[in-house]
N, C-alpha and C positions, 0 to 999 in steps of 0.2 A: 167300321167304328174305327179302325185303325188308320184309315185315310183321313177320316175327318179330324181324328186328333193329330195327326200330322200338320193338316191345314191350319188348324187352330195354333198350334205352336208357331208355325211360320207368321202366322198374324200377331202373335203376340211379340216375335222377334223383331218386327217391323215397327211396332207401336211402343215399345217398353221404353225408348230414349224420352217419350213425353212424361213418364212418371218421375220420381224423385231422383237428382243426379246421382248418376253412377261415378266410383271410382276406379273400380277393376271390374274386367269382364274374366271370369275364369273358363277357358275353352278346353274341353274335355272330348278329345277324338277316343272313340271305343269300337271294339269288335268281339262279339262273341264272349264277353265276360260278364253277364249280367248280375250275377250275385257277389261277384269282386265290385262291379259298380256299386251296388245298392250300399255297400260299405264306404266307398269312397265317397259317395254324395252324402253319407250322414255324418262323415268327418268333416265335412264342408259347412254342416249345419253347427257343429259346436267349435264356433270361432269367436274372438275377441271382437272382431270387426263388425260394426254395424250391420245387420242383412240387409238393410235398405240401401246398402253403398255398393254393393257388388251383385252380379249375375253368375249363373252358370249356363254354359251353353254346351249341350250334351251333342256330339256329332256321330250318328250311328253310320258306320261304314258298311250298310247291309248286314248285319249280324242275323244270323238265321236264328238264334236263340229269342228268350223272351224279355231283351233290352228295354223294346218299347214300354213293355208292361212296368218293370223295374221304373222306368222314367215316368209314366203317367203316376204310379203312387206316390213318385218322391214330389212330383209337383203339387199334389194335395196336401202335403204335409210339409214342405218345406217354409222355413221363414224368409228365405231368399228367391228373386225369380231365378226360374228355370226355363231357357228354351231348349226345343229338340228338333234338331234337323235330322235328316235321313235320307240315304241315297243308295243306289246300287254300289256295290264293292268295288271301290275305286283305288284303294291302298293310302296308307298314312298321308302322305304329300297334299294330295286334294282333300282329304279329311281336314287336316289342319287348316289348310288354306280358307276352307269353307268357314269353318268356326271365325277365323280372325275377322274375315270380310262381315261376319253378321254381329260382332262384337259392337256394343255401343259406348262402352267407356274407353278413356285415353290410356289406360293401361291393361295390359293383356297379361294374364298367367296362363301359362301353356302347361298342361297336367295330363300325366299319363294315366290310363284308368284304373292302373292298380299302386297308385300312390296315395296313403294316407297321411292327409295333413295334420299336424299337430295343432293344438288348439290355437296359439296365437300366431300361426305360420302367414295367415292372408294379411294380417296387421302388420308383420314383418316386412313382408314383399312392398306393401304400401309405404311404409316407413323408411324403406331403404330407398325408393325412388323419390321420394320428399327430400334425402338427404343429396342424392345423385339427380339433381334437375335436368342434367344434359338428356337431349333426348336419344343419344346414342350409347346410352348404358343399358345393360340389361342386368338380370340380378338371378343367378343360381342359387337356389335354394339346397338347404342340405337333405340328403338322402341316405337313410342307412337300411337295412335289411330288416325286415319285421320280425321282432323276438319271437313271433309266433311260428316263423318258419324255421325250426330247428330239429324236424323229423329225421332228417338223415345227415350221415357225415358230410358229404357236400353242402348241404345247406349251412351247415354250422361253420363251414370255411369260406363259403364262397360270398363275395361282394363285388360285383361288376361296377360298381361307382368310384368306389375307394376315395369317397369325398371326406371321412374322417380324417384325412392326411391334410387337408386344407386348413388354412388360417382364416378367422373372421377377417371379412373385407378384402381378403387377397384378390388381387387382379388375376384374372384367368385369360387363357390364349384362345382365339377364336373357335379352335375344334371343340371345346367344352360348351358350345350353345347346344345343348343335350335337352330335348324336348320330352323331359320328365317333370320337372319342377322350376320352370324358367318363366322370368316376368319380362316385359320389354314394352317401349312406346307404340302403341299401334300404327300411328302415323309414320315413324321411321320404318317399321317393317312394311308397310303398304307401299312406300317410296321405293325402298331400295333393296328390299328382299321377296318375301314369299318361297315357300316350297315349292321344289318341282312337282308338278301334278302327276307325271309317270312314274311307275315303279322302276325300280331296276331292272335290268334284263335278266338278272337270274332270281328275282324275287323282290319280296318287299324290305328286306332288312339291305337297304341299299345306302346308307349313310347320309340320308336327307338333310338331318338335323346339322351335322358338319359341314355340309356344302352349303346352306344358308347362311350359317356363322361365318364362312370363307366370304361368301359374297357380301354380307354386311360388314365384315371388317374393312373393306374396299372403301367403305364411307363412313369409317370412323368407329365401328363398333368397340364397347368395351364392356368385359363382363366382369361382375364382381360377385364374391361369394359370401351370401349371408347365412350363418349358421342357424341363427333364430327363425329363419323360414325352414323349418324342419319337417322331415317327412319320413314314413316308415314305407316299405317297398317290399309290396306283398305279392310277391311272383313265385309259387311253388315251380321249382327247378331240379332238374336231376344233370348229372354230367353228360347224359346223352342229348338232351334238349340244350344246353349250354354248346354243346359241340356241332349240333345242326346249325342252330344260329349263326356261330361263328363261321361255320364253312360256309355258309349262304352269303354271309357279309364278305368273306373272301373271295368268292366268286362274283361280287359286283365291284371288288375293289379296283381294278384297274379303270373301269369306268368312270369310277368316281376320283381317282387320281388324276384320270386327263382334265379333270375340272379344278382340281386343287394340287397342280404339280409343284409342291414344295417339299424341301427335304425334311421339314419337321413333321410333316404326314408319315413320311417313312420310318421315323423314329417312333412315333405316338402308335403305330400299327406295328411296331417290330417287324418292318420289312426292309430290314437292312443287314449288311454285313461288314466287313473291316474295309472294303472296297469303297462302301456308300460313304463311309466316314471319311475316308480320304479325299473321294470325289468333292464331297459338300462341308469339308472342316471350315474353309473360310466362312462359308453364310451360317454354318450353324454355330461357329464362335463369335459371330459379328452380328450382323442385322437380323437373322433369322432367330438368334438365342433366345430373345424375348418370348418365343411362342413354344419353348420348352418350358418343362417343370422340374424343379427339384433335381434329383442326381442326374436327370436326363441331360442336364446341362454341362454334364463332365464327359468330355472325350473319352478318357482313360475308361470310365466306369460304364461307357457304350461299348468301347471294344471288348470288355472283359465279357460284358453280358453276351455280345454276339458270340463269340468263342464258347462260352457255357451253353447257350441256348443250342447251339449246332451239336455239342456232345451229348447233353441230356436230354433234350426234345428233338428227336430225327426219326426217321423212318422205321427203324429197328424198335428203339427204346420206348416209345409211345405205345405201338400196338401190342409189344412183347412183355415190357416191365411195366410202365405206369397206369395201362388200362387196367390190366389185372390187378394191381395192388390196388387201385382206387375202387374197385369193386371189393375186393377183400375188406378194406375200410369200413364198407359198410356192414358187415359181419362182426369184425373183431375189433374190439376197442383198442387194444393196444398197436394194431396196424394205423387206425384213426388217429391216435397220439403222435404218431410219426408224421403224419402228412401235414403240410403247410399250405396255407393259401397259394402261395406262389408256385407251389407244385402244380397245383388244378388250374392255374393260369396260364403255365407254360404248356399245359396240354391242349387248352382252349386255344391258346395263340398258335400252336403248332395245325390246329385245324384251320384256322383263318389263312395260313400261309400255304396250305395246302390246296383250299379253295381257290385262292389266287393262281397257284400252278397249275390247276386244273381248268379254270377258265382261259388260260394262256393258251393251253394245249389243245382245248375242244370248241374254243371259239367263245368269247364272252356273252353273245347272246343264246348259248346253248342252254334253254331253260330246261332241258332234261336233266341237265347236270345237277340241278339243285335239289337237295332232299326236302323232303316235308317237314316244314317246322310247325309243332303240334298245337301252337297256341297265337295269340294276337301279336300283330307286329308292331304293336305300338308299346315297345318297351325296346331296353337295350340287351 
């Protein structure tokens, strides 16, 4: 029954272009998130965009749970077309590429499996591309933490995207090509981009979306922020899981930086000190300045940040000070009130840097250095 269902879905993906014209293909990679995926698909039902004009392509990266049953039920109930593709676990890059190649619409929306789109979000993506007809333009929709995720002090403070600070229609640097709620022209991606199929040497959290944004930027990629294409990020998270993912991304950092050896990447990942700023001052205040955002364009501000980070978030203060305080914040409201989002971010960034240091010491390909990340790799 399962194999027959998969064959039928593949056949449908090959023939659906013969039906009414589609303006948008939603590519939805997923792994082991069946019930969250169910809700994600339902949010895609409740849209102002005519369901005859878009399709959803669910690409299952070998989920061991009941993802196939969830999609099968959605196909029978959904007002829009759904194609289901499944393969053995191969990582996010391969999975995203397969969905992009299977899409039949000229416009693709790449959506993470835990992103719940608000009612007018799909229409906002399509309208933004109608305004920006240039094939090189991508649209990053707004993503905020789901209001349902406020069960812990950490969840109440944590926001991995920080898109709320951006302005409507603001142009963004290439490193914000984030595969969570971003749309682009399919032909431009097929011609100049596509994700790296292989995982990072240290695991799945390997900067693959930033890397493809970097390659597309060589061919004129421009990214604009569209607040009306908004969504909620439903990702139950703890300080421990955020640290584990950040550490794994750190293990993969040097491998990624070899492909993107630019000083703005050092700033973005907080992999810099005073010496970095002095060496790259001319580039960061000149031709590379456009790839920085907000306060990161100020060299004095970056210098202060580097000094404070070295004092506040180091090998002594994080394990002996910040980590016990953050555990205490889960139990005591007064301690929680004193915690700030930047404190949590400082601890998470520290573990990114620690992962990068460990990778250098042990060899980047040392898979054994990677901790187990306890959930899907299809998120930041």
